[in-house]
N, C-alpha and C positions, 0 to 999 in steps of 0.2 A: 934344469940346466938349459941354457940357450946356445944352440949351435947353428951357425949360418942363418940367424934370424928366426929359427924354429924352436919353439919351446918343447923340450923333451922331458919326460919324467925321470926322476932320479932312480937308479937301479942299485940295489944292494948287492955287492959283489963279495960278501963274506964267504970264504972258502968252506965247502962242505955243507952249505945251507941251500936247500932247494925250496923254492917257493912256487906254488901253483898260481897261474894267472887267474885273476878274478873272472867269474862268469858274468855275462851281460846283466847289468842291473844290480850286481852285488858288490859290496866292498871287499877288499882283500881279506878282512878278518871275519867274514860272515860265517864261515864254517870252521869248527874246531873239533878234532877227534882226541878224546882222552882215553888212554889205554886202561885196561882193567887193573893193571898193577898200580898205575897212578891214582886211580880211584881208591884202591885199597890202602895205599899209603896215606892219602889225604884223610880217610876215615880213621886210620890208626892214630894219626897225630892230632886229630881234632879233639878238643877238650869236651868231655861230656858235661852238659848243663843239666844237673839234677836238682838244683836248688833255685827255683824261679824266684823265690823271695829274696835270696841274696842278690840275684841279678837286678831285681827291682830296687833294692836298697842302694846298690852301687850306682845305678842309673840316676836315682834321685840325688845322691851325694854329688855326682858329676854335674847335674843340672844346677844344684845350689852353689857349686864352686867349693864344696867342702872336701872333696876327694883329694887326698895327698898321695903322691907316688913316692914309694921308698926305693930309690935308685939302687941301693945296695942289695935289696931283696931281689929286684929284677935281674941284676947282674948275676947273683948267686944262682937263680933258677935257670938263666940262660946257660951258664957254665955247666950246671949239672946235666942239662939236656945233651951237651956235646960229649959228655963222658961215656 
């Protein structure tokens, strides 16, 4: 934003959101703290990859262009997660 010929940075004025000023030489997103609860939630929702062969077959099918997405199946699974 330019005021009186001086270029000033944009400031996010979202209510209830506090942002720390970046430290010298760091970008604003240089440090992130993730709570223990957030880590547990991410681990609980992460799918377990127990079949490396299946993953390799899927990757090969995608690379060849043979992999087809069944949209109905995707929607059904998404809806079952919300229940």
